[in-house]
HTML snippet that shows the backbone in 3Dmol.js (N, CA, C, O; Angstrom):
<script src="https://3Dmol.org/build/3Dmol-min.js"></script>
<div id="view" style="width:600px;height:400px;position:relative"></div>
<script>
const pdb = `
ATOM      1  N   UNK A   1      96.330 120.731 105.938  1.00  0.00           N
ATOM      2  CA  UNK A   1      95.518 119.564 106.089  1.00  0.00           C
ATOM      3  C   UNK A   1      95.044 119.095 104.723  1.00  0.00           C
ATOM      4  O   UNK A   1      94.688 119.917 103.878  1.00  0.00           O
ATOM      5  N   UNK A   2      95.036 117.839 104.503  1.00  0.00           N
ATOM      6  CA  UNK A   2      94.639 117.356 103.187  1.00  0.00           C
ATOM      7  C   UNK A   2      95.771 117.435 102.180  1.00  0.00           C
ATOM      8  O   UNK A   2      95.584 117.103 101.009  1.00  0.00           O
ATOM      9  N   UNK A   3      96.945 117.871 102.621  1.00  0.00           N
ATOM     10  CA  UNK A   3      98.086 117.983 101.729  1.00  0.00           C
ATOM     11  C   UNK A   3      98.951 116.725 101.873  1.00  0.00           C
ATOM     12  O   UNK A   3      99.366 116.370 102.976  1.00  0.00           O
ATOM     13  N   UNK A   4      99.213 116.068 100.761  1.00  0.00           N
ATOM     14  CA  UNK A   4     100.062 114.877 100.774  1.00  0.00           C
ATOM     15  C   UNK A   4     101.395 115.216 100.131  1.00  0.00           C
ATOM     16  O   UNK A   4     101.460 115.798  99.048  1.00  0.00           O
ATOM     17  N   UNK A   5     102.444 114.841 100.822  1.00  0.00           N
ATOM     18  CA  UNK A   5     103.773 115.073 100.258  1.00  0.00           C
ATOM     19  C   UNK A   5     104.058 114.063  99.162  1.00  0.00           C
ATOM     20  O   UNK A   5     103.542 112.946  99.189  1.00  0.00           O
ATOM     21  N   UNK A   6     104.863 114.446  98.220  1.00  0.00           N
ATOM     22  CA  UNK A   6     105.261 113.526  97.153  1.00  0.00           C
ATOM     23  C   UNK A   6     106.147 112.443  97.746  1.00  0.00           C
ATOM     24  O   UNK A   6     106.892 112.683  98.696  1.00  0.00           O
ATOM     25  N   UNK A   7     106.058 111.238  97.169  1.00  0.00           N
ATOM     26  CA  UNK A   7     106.892 110.128  97.654  1.00  0.00           C
ATOM     27  C   UNK A   7     108.363 110.444  97.429  1.00  0.00           C
ATOM     28  O   UNK A   7     108.758 111.027  96.419  1.00  0.00           O
ATOM     29  N   UNK A   8     109.144 110.044  98.396  1.00  0.00           N
ATOM     30  CA  UNK A   8     110.582 110.211  98.280  1.00  0.00           C
ATOM     31  C   UNK A   8     111.111 109.178  97.293  1.00  0.00           C
ATOM     32  O   UNK A   8     110.461 108.162  97.046  1.00  0.00           O
ATOM     33  N   UNK A   9     112.270 109.431  96.737  1.00  0.00           N
ATOM     34  CA  UNK A   9     112.900 108.538  95.768  1.00  0.00           C
ATOM     35  C   UNK A   9     113.157 107.166  96.385  1.00  0.00           C
ATOM     36  O   UNK A   9     113.118 106.154  95.684  1.00  0.00           O
ATOM     37  N   UNK A  10     113.416 107.124  97.676  1.00  0.00           N
ATOM     38  CA  UNK A  10     113.653 105.860  98.368  1.00  0.00           C
ATOM     39  C   UNK A  10     112.398 104.976  98.337  1.00  0.00           C
ATOM     40  O   UNK A  10     112.499 103.756  98.204  1.00  0.00           O
ATOM     41  N   UNK A  11     111.234 105.586  98.458  1.00  0.00           N
ATOM     42  CA  UNK A  11     109.988 104.826  98.406  1.00  0.00           C
ATOM     43  C   UNK A  11     109.793 104.181  97.044  1.00  0.00           C
ATOM     44  O   UNK A  11     109.307 103.053  96.954  1.00  0.00           O
ATOM     45  N   UNK A  12     110.162 104.877  95.997  1.00  0.00           N
ATOM     46  CA  UNK A  12     110.036 104.321  94.651  1.00  0.00           C
ATOM     47  C   UNK A  12     110.944 103.111  94.477  1.00  0.00           C
ATOM     48  O   UNK A  12     110.541 102.121  93.865  1.00  0.00           O
ATOM     49  N   UNK A  13     112.175 103.174  95.009  1.00  0.00           N
ATOM     50  CA  UNK A  13     113.086 102.032  94.909  1.00  0.00           C
ATOM     51  C   UNK A  13     112.569 100.840  95.712  1.00  0.00           C
ATOM     52  O   UNK A  13     112.635  99.698  95.257  1.00  0.00           O
ATOM     53  N   UNK A  14     112.058 101.114  96.900  1.00  0.00           N
ATOM     54  CA  UNK A  14     111.512 100.021  97.713  1.00  0.00           C
ATOM     55  C   UNK A  14     110.314  99.384  97.031  1.00  0.00           C
ATOM     56  O   UNK A  14     110.155  98.164  97.045  1.00  0.00           O
ATOM     57  N   UNK A  15     109.474 100.217  96.435  1.00  0.00           N
ATOM     58  CA  UNK A  15     108.309  99.691  95.740  1.00  0.00           C
ATOM     59  C   UNK A  15     108.737  98.777  94.591  1.00  0.00           C
ATOM     60  O   UNK A  15     108.127  97.734  94.360  1.00  0.00           O
ATOM     61  N   UNK A  16     109.781  99.172  93.879  1.00  0.00           N
ATOM     62  CA  UNK A  16     110.293  98.341  92.788  1.00  0.00           C
ATOM     63  C   UNK A  16     110.838  97.006  93.295  1.00  0.00           C
ATOM     64  O   UNK A  16     110.592  95.961  92.694  1.00  0.00           O
ATOM     65  N   UNK A  17     111.573  97.048  94.392  1.00  0.00           N
ATOM     66  CA  UNK A  17     112.105  95.807  94.977  1.00  0.00           C
ATOM     67  C   UNK A  17     110.979  94.921  95.487  1.00  0.00           C
ATOM     68  O   UNK A  17     111.001  93.706  95.291  1.00  0.00           O
ATOM     69  N   UNK A  18     109.999  95.527  96.137  1.00  0.00           N
ATOM     70  CA  UNK A  18     108.879  94.746  96.644  1.00  0.00           C
ATOM     71  C   UNK A  18     108.113  94.065  95.509  1.00  0.00           C
ATOM     72  O   UNK A  18     107.696  92.915  95.643  1.00  0.00           O
ATOM     73  N   UNK A  19     107.930  94.764  94.410  1.00  0.00           N
ATOM     74  CA  UNK A  19     107.268  94.159  93.260  1.00  0.00           C
ATOM     75  C   UNK A  19     108.105  93.007  92.692  1.00  0.00           C
ATOM     76  O   UNK A  19     107.559  91.994  92.255  1.00  0.00           O
ATOM     77  N   UNK A  20     109.429  93.167  92.701  1.00  0.00           N
ATOM     78  CA  UNK A  20     110.304  92.091  92.233  1.00  0.00           C
ATOM     79  C   UNK A  20     110.226  90.864  93.120  1.00  0.00           C
ATOM     80  O   UNK A  20     110.159  89.739  92.624  1.00  0.00           O
ATOM     81  N   UNK A  21     110.234  91.072  94.428  1.00  0.00           N
ATOM     82  CA  UNK A  21     110.121  89.949  95.365  1.00  0.00           C
ATOM     83  C   UNK A  21     108.759  89.286  95.218  1.00  0.00           C
ATOM     84  O   UNK A  21     108.659  88.059  95.250  1.00  0.00           O
ATOM     85  N   UNK A  22     107.718  90.079  95.058  1.00  0.00           N
ATOM     86  CA  UNK A  22     106.380  89.517  94.878  1.00  0.00           C
ATOM     87  C   UNK A  22     106.312  88.682  93.603  1.00  0.00           C
ATOM     88  O   UNK A  22     105.698  87.615  93.596  1.00  0.00           O
ATOM     89  N   UNK A  23     106.936  89.154  92.525  1.00  0.00           N
ATOM     90  CA  UNK A  23     106.939  88.406  91.269  1.00  0.00           C
ATOM     91  C   UNK A  23     107.665  87.074  91.423  1.00  0.00           C
ATOM     92  O   UNK A  23     107.215  86.056  90.896  1.00  0.00           O
ATOM     93  N   UNK A  24     108.790  87.076  92.143  1.00  0.00           N
ATOM     94  CA  UNK A  24     109.538  85.831  92.363  1.00  0.00           C
ATOM     95  C   UNK A  24     108.709  84.855  93.195  1.00  0.00           C
ATOM     96  O   UNK A  24     108.648  83.669  92.871  1.00  0.00           O
ATOM     97  N   UNK A  25     108.073  85.336  94.257  1.00  0.00           N
ATOM     98  CA  UNK A  25     107.256  84.462  95.092  1.00  0.00           C
ATOM     99  C   UNK A  25     106.066  83.892  94.319  1.00  0.00           C
ATOM    100  O   UNK A  25     105.750  82.710  94.450  1.00  0.00           O
ATOM    101  N   UNK A  26     105.425  84.707  93.538  1.00  0.00           N
ATOM    102  CA  UNK A  26     104.305  84.226  92.724  1.00  0.00           C
ATOM    103  C   UNK A  26     104.795  83.195  91.712  1.00  0.00           C
ATOM    104  O   UNK A  26     104.117  82.200  91.456  1.00  0.00           O
ATOM    105  N   UNK A  27     105.973  83.434  91.138  1.00  0.00           N
ATOM    106  CA  UNK A  27     106.536  82.463  90.202  1.00  0.00           C
ATOM    107  C   UNK A  27     106.809  81.122  90.862  1.00  0.00           C
ATOM    108  O   UNK A  27     106.526  80.078  90.275  1.00  0.00           O
ATOM    109  N   UNK A  28     107.351  81.132  92.069  1.00  0.00           N
ATOM    110  CA  UNK A  28     107.608  79.881  92.787  1.00  0.00           C
ATOM    111  C   UNK A  28     106.305  79.162  93.125  1.00  0.00           C
ATOM    112  O   UNK A  28     106.223  77.938  93.025  1.00  0.00           O
ATOM    113  N   UNK A  29     105.295  79.916  93.522  1.00  0.00           N
ATOM    114  CA  UNK A  29     103.997  79.312  93.820  1.00  0.00           C
ATOM    115  C   UNK A  29     103.416  78.663  92.571  1.00  0.00           C
ATOM    116  O   UNK A  29     102.870  77.562  92.642  1.00  0.00           O
ATOM    117  N   UNK A  30     103.527  79.328  91.438  1.00  0.00           N
ATOM    118  CA  UNK A  30     103.014  78.782  90.183  1.00  0.00           C
ATOM    119  C   UNK A  30     103.763  77.501  89.816  1.00  0.00           C
ATOM    120  O   UNK A  30     103.144  76.539  89.360  1.00  0.00           O
ATOM    121  N   UNK A  31     105.078  77.471  90.008  1.00  0.00           N
ATOM    122  CA  UNK A  31     105.860  76.272  89.698  1.00  0.00           C
ATOM    123  C   UNK A  31     105.430  75.110  90.588  1.00  0.00           C
ATOM    124  O   UNK A  31     105.201  74.008  90.091  1.00  0.00           O
ATOM    125  N   UNK A  32     105.318  75.339  91.888  1.00  0.00           N
ATOM    126  CA  UNK A  32     104.925  74.270  92.808  1.00  0.00           C
ATOM    127  C   UNK A  32     103.510  73.788  92.492  1.00  0.00           C
ATOM    128  O   UNK A  32     103.256  72.583  92.484  1.00  0.00           O
ATOM    129  N   UNK A  33     102.597  74.708  92.234  1.00  0.00           N
ATOM    130  CA  UNK A  33     101.234  74.323  91.888  1.00  0.00           C
ATOM    131  C   UNK A  33     101.212  73.522  90.594  1.00  0.00           C
ATOM    132  O   UNK A  33     100.503  72.521  90.492  1.00  0.00           O
ATOM    133  N   UNK A  34     101.984  73.960  89.607  1.00  0.00           N
ATOM    134  CA  UNK A  34     102.036  73.242  88.331  1.00  0.00           C
ATOM    135  C   UNK A  34     102.583  71.835  88.492  1.00  0.00           C
ATOM    136  O   UNK A  34     102.029  70.888  87.934  1.00  0.00           O
ATOM    137  N   UNK A  35     103.666  71.685  89.248  1.00  0.00           N
ATOM    138  CA  UNK A  35     104.227  70.355  89.471  1.00  0.00           C
ATOM    139  C   UNK A  35     103.239  69.458  90.217  1.00  0.00           C
ATOM    140  O   UNK A  35     103.102  68.278  89.895  1.00  0.00           O
ATOM    141  N   UNK A  36     102.559  70.013  91.202  1.00  0.00           N
ATOM    142  CA  UNK A  36     101.565  69.236  91.946  1.00  0.00           C
ATOM    143  C   UNK A  36     100.425  68.811  91.040  1.00  0.00           C
ATOM    144  O   UNK A  36      99.977  67.667  91.106  1.00  0.00           O
ATOM    145  N   UNK A  37      99.954  69.705  90.204  1.00  0.00           N
ATOM    146  CA  UNK A  37      98.862  69.394  89.284  1.00  0.00           C
ATOM    147  C   UNK A  37      99.263  68.280  88.319  1.00  0.00           C
ATOM    148  O   UNK A  37      98.491  67.351  88.081  1.00  0.00           O
ATOM    149  N   UNK A  38     100.457  68.375  87.772  1.00  0.00           N
ATOM    150  CA  UNK A  38     100.924  67.351  86.835  1.00  0.00           C
ATOM    151  C   UNK A  38     101.074  66.011  87.546  1.00  0.00           C
ATOM    152  O   UNK A  38     100.706  64.977  86.990  1.00  0.00           O
ATOM    153  N   UNK A  39     101.602  66.012  88.754  1.00  0.00           N
ATOM    154  CA  UNK A  39     101.780  64.773  89.520  1.00  0.00           C
ATOM    155  C   UNK A  39     100.431  64.114  89.794  1.00  0.00           C
ATOM    156  O   UNK A  39     100.306  62.895  89.673  1.00  0.00           O
ATOM    157  N   UNK A  40      99.426  64.898  90.158  1.00  0.00           N
ATOM    158  CA  UNK A  40      98.120  64.337  90.487  1.00  0.00           C
ATOM    159  C   UNK A  40      97.398  63.850  89.233  1.00  0.00           C
ATOM    160  O   UNK A  40      96.820  62.763  89.239  1.00  0.00           O
ATOM    161  N   UNK A  41      97.423  64.634  88.165  1.00  0.00           N
ATOM    162  CA  UNK A  41      96.671  64.270  86.963  1.00  0.00           C
ATOM    163  C   UNK A  41      97.343  63.183  86.148  1.00  0.00           C
ATOM    164  O   UNK A  41      96.679  62.532  85.341  1.00  0.00           O
ATOM    165  N   UNK A  42      98.644  62.964  86.331  1.00  0.00           N
ATOM    166  CA  UNK A  42      99.313  61.916  85.551  1.00  0.00           C
ATOM    167  C   UNK A  42      98.860  60.537  86.007  1.00  0.00           C
ATOM    168  O   UNK A  42      98.944  59.582  85.235  1.00  0.00           O
ATOM    169  N   UNK A  43      98.380  60.408  87.248  1.00  0.00           N
ATOM    170  CA  UNK A  43      97.849  59.150  87.736  1.00  0.00           C
ATOM    171  C   UNK A  43      98.912  58.084  87.915  1.00  0.00           C
ATOM    172  O   UNK A  43      98.593  56.896  87.960  1.00  0.00           O
ATOM    173  N   UNK A  44     100.154  58.481  88.016  1.00  0.00           N
ATOM    174  CA  UNK A  44     101.231  57.519  88.226  1.00  0.00           C
ATOM    175  C   UNK A  44     101.139  56.884  89.594  1.00  0.00           C
ATOM    176  O   UNK A  44     100.088  56.916  90.235  1.00  0.00           O
ATOM    177  N   UNK A  45     102.211  56.321  90.029  1.00  0.00           N
ATOM    178  CA  UNK A  45     102.246  55.667  91.320  1.00  0.00           C
ATOM    179  C   UNK A  45     102.056  56.705  92.420  1.00  0.00           C
ATOM    180  O   UNK A  45     102.933  57.532  92.671  1.00  0.00           O
ATOM    181  N   UNK A  46     100.919  56.651  93.058  1.00  0.00           N
ATOM    182  CA  UNK A  46     100.631  57.600  94.122  1.00  0.00           C
ATOM    183  C   UNK A  46     100.857  56.992  95.503  1.00  0.00           C
ATOM    184  O   UNK A  46     100.566  57.624  96.518  1.00  0.00           O
ATOM    185  N   UNK A  47     101.373  55.769  95.542  1.00  0.00           N
ATOM    186  CA  UNK A  47     101.643  55.139  96.824  1.00  0.00           C
ATOM    187  C   UNK A  47     102.908  55.721  97.424  1.00  0.00           C
ATOM    188  O   UNK A  47     103.915  55.880  96.734  1.00  0.00           O
ATOM    189  N   UNK A  48     102.858  56.032  98.680  1.00  0.00           N
ATOM    190  CA  UNK A  48     104.022  56.573  99.359  1.00  0.00           C
ATOM    191  C   UNK A  48     104.935  55.460  99.855  1.00  0.00           C
ATOM    192  O   UNK A  48     104.505  54.313  99.976  1.00  0.00           O
ATOM    193  N   UNK A  49     106.170  55.782 100.138  1.00  0.00           N
ATOM    194  CA  UNK A  49     107.125  54.823 100.677  1.00  0.00           C
ATOM    195  C   UNK A  49     107.046  54.884 102.189  1.00  0.00           C
ATOM    196  O   UNK A  49     107.537  55.827 102.809  1.00  0.00           O
ATOM    197  N   UNK A  50     106.418  53.860 102.787  1.00  0.00           N
ATOM    198  CA  UNK A  50     106.222  53.876 104.229  1.00  0.00           C
ATOM    199  C   UNK A  50     106.771  52.619 104.904  1.00  0.00           C
ATOM    200  O   UNK A  50     106.332  52.268 106.000  1.00  0.00           O
ATOM    201  N   UNK A  51     107.709  51.950 104.274  1.00  0.00           N
ATOM    202  CA  UNK A  51     108.392  50.787 104.841  1.00  0.00           C
ATOM    203  C   UNK A  51     107.455  49.632 105.146  1.00  0.00           C
ATOM    204  O   UNK A  51     107.680  48.891 106.104  1.00  0.00           O
ATOM    205  N   UNK A  52     106.425  49.468 104.360  1.00  0.00           N
ATOM    206  CA  UNK A  52     105.541  48.326 104.510  1.00  0.00           C
ATOM    207  C   UNK A  52     105.481  47.567 103.197  1.00  0.00           C
ATOM    208  O   UNK A  52     105.821  48.101 102.141  1.00  0.00           O
ATOM    209  N   UNK A  53     105.045  46.315 103.274  1.00  0.00           N
ATOM    210  CA  UNK A  53     104.924  45.499 102.068  1.00  0.00           C
ATOM    211  C   UNK A  53     103.719  45.980 101.280  1.00  0.00           C
ATOM    212  O   UNK A  53     102.622  46.127 101.818  1.00  0.00           O
ATOM    213  N   UNK A  54     103.943  46.222  99.989  1.00  0.00           N
ATOM    214  CA  UNK A  54     102.855  46.634  99.120  1.00  0.00           C
ATOM    215  C   UNK A  54     102.562  45.497  98.146  1.00  0.00           C
ATOM    216  O   UNK A  54     103.439  45.113  97.373  1.00  0.00           O
ATOM    217  N   UNK A  55     101.368  44.963  98.166  1.00  0.00           N
ATOM    218  CA  UNK A  55     101.038  43.845  97.271  1.00  0.00           C
ATOM    219  C   UNK A  55     101.236  44.173  95.793  1.00  0.00           C
ATOM    220  O   UNK A  55     101.486  43.270  94.994  1.00  0.00           O
ATOM    221  N   UNK A  56     101.129  45.423  95.424  1.00  0.00           N
ATOM    222  CA  UNK A  56     101.290  45.798  94.028  1.00  0.00           C
ATOM    223  C   UNK A  56     102.714  45.563  93.546  1.00  0.00           C
ATOM    224  O   UNK A  56     102.940  45.447  92.342  1.00  0.00           O
ATOM    225  N   UNK A  57     103.673  45.490  94.451  1.00  0.00           N
ATOM    226  CA  UNK A  57     105.080  45.308  94.068  1.00  0.00           C
ATOM    227  C   UNK A  57     105.534  43.859  94.114  1.00  0.00           C
ATOM    228  O   UNK A  57     106.641  43.557  93.669  1.00  0.00           O
ATOM    229  N   UNK A  58     104.715  42.949  94.638  1.00  0.00           N
ATOM    230  CA  UNK A  58     105.110  41.551  94.743  1.00  0.00           C
ATOM    231  C   UNK A  58     104.907  40.880  93.393  1.00  0.00           C
ATOM    232  O   UNK A  58     103.825  40.930  92.808  1.00  0.00           O
ATOM    233  N   UNK A  59     105.977  40.249  92.913  1.00  0.00           N
ATOM    234  CA  UNK A  59     105.914  39.524  91.649  1.00  0.00           C
ATOM    235  C   UNK A  59     106.004  38.029  91.933  1.00  0.00           C
ATOM    236  O   UNK A  59     106.204  37.610  93.073  1.00  0.00           O
ATOM    237  N   UNK A  60     105.855  37.240  90.887  1.00  0.00           N
ATOM    238  CA  UNK A  60     105.945  35.782  91.024  1.00  0.00           C
ATOM    239  C   UNK A  60     107.320  35.352  91.488  1.00  0.00           C
ATOM    240  O   UNK A  60     107.429  34.357  92.204  1.00  0.00           O
ATOM    241  N   UNK A  61     108.383  36.063  91.109  1.00  0.00           N
ATOM    242  CA  UNK A  61     109.756  35.695  91.453  1.00  0.00           C
ATOM    243  C   UNK A  61     110.047  35.878  92.942  1.00  0.00           C
ATOM    244  O   UNK A  61     110.878  35.161  93.498  1.00  0.00           O
ATOM    245  N   UNK A  62     109.376  36.825  93.593  1.00  0.00           N
ATOM    246  CA  UNK A  62     109.698  37.132  94.989  1.00  0.00           C
ATOM    247  C   UNK A  62     108.927  36.278  95.983  1.00  0.00           C
ATOM    248  O   UNK A  62     109.205  36.330  97.181  1.00  0.00           O
ATOM    249  N   UNK A  63     107.973  35.500  95.517  1.00  0.00           N
ATOM    250  CA  UNK A  63     107.175  34.691  96.449  1.00  0.00           C
ATOM    251  C   UNK A  63     107.843  33.404  96.805  1.00  0.00           C
ATOM    252  O   UNK A  63     107.296  32.618  97.578  1.00  0.00           O
TER     253      UNK A  63
END
`;
const viewer = $3Dmol.createViewer("view");
viewer.addModel(pdb, "pdb");
viewer.setStyle({}, {cartoon: {color: "spectrum"}});
viewer.zoomTo();
viewer.render();
</script>
């Protein structure tokens, strides 16, 4: 009782793979968050394309 067996070699390999998958997922999250942050802070055209007339796009030539 109170005795813990040493981890098997298979557990060490799984732990390494799990850390690799976690690193890839965290990297993807960081990329998506970074792109979203840049898109929001750049203040560019934030209007979505919803198939309606947008007054901001009407020029003198189209009237």
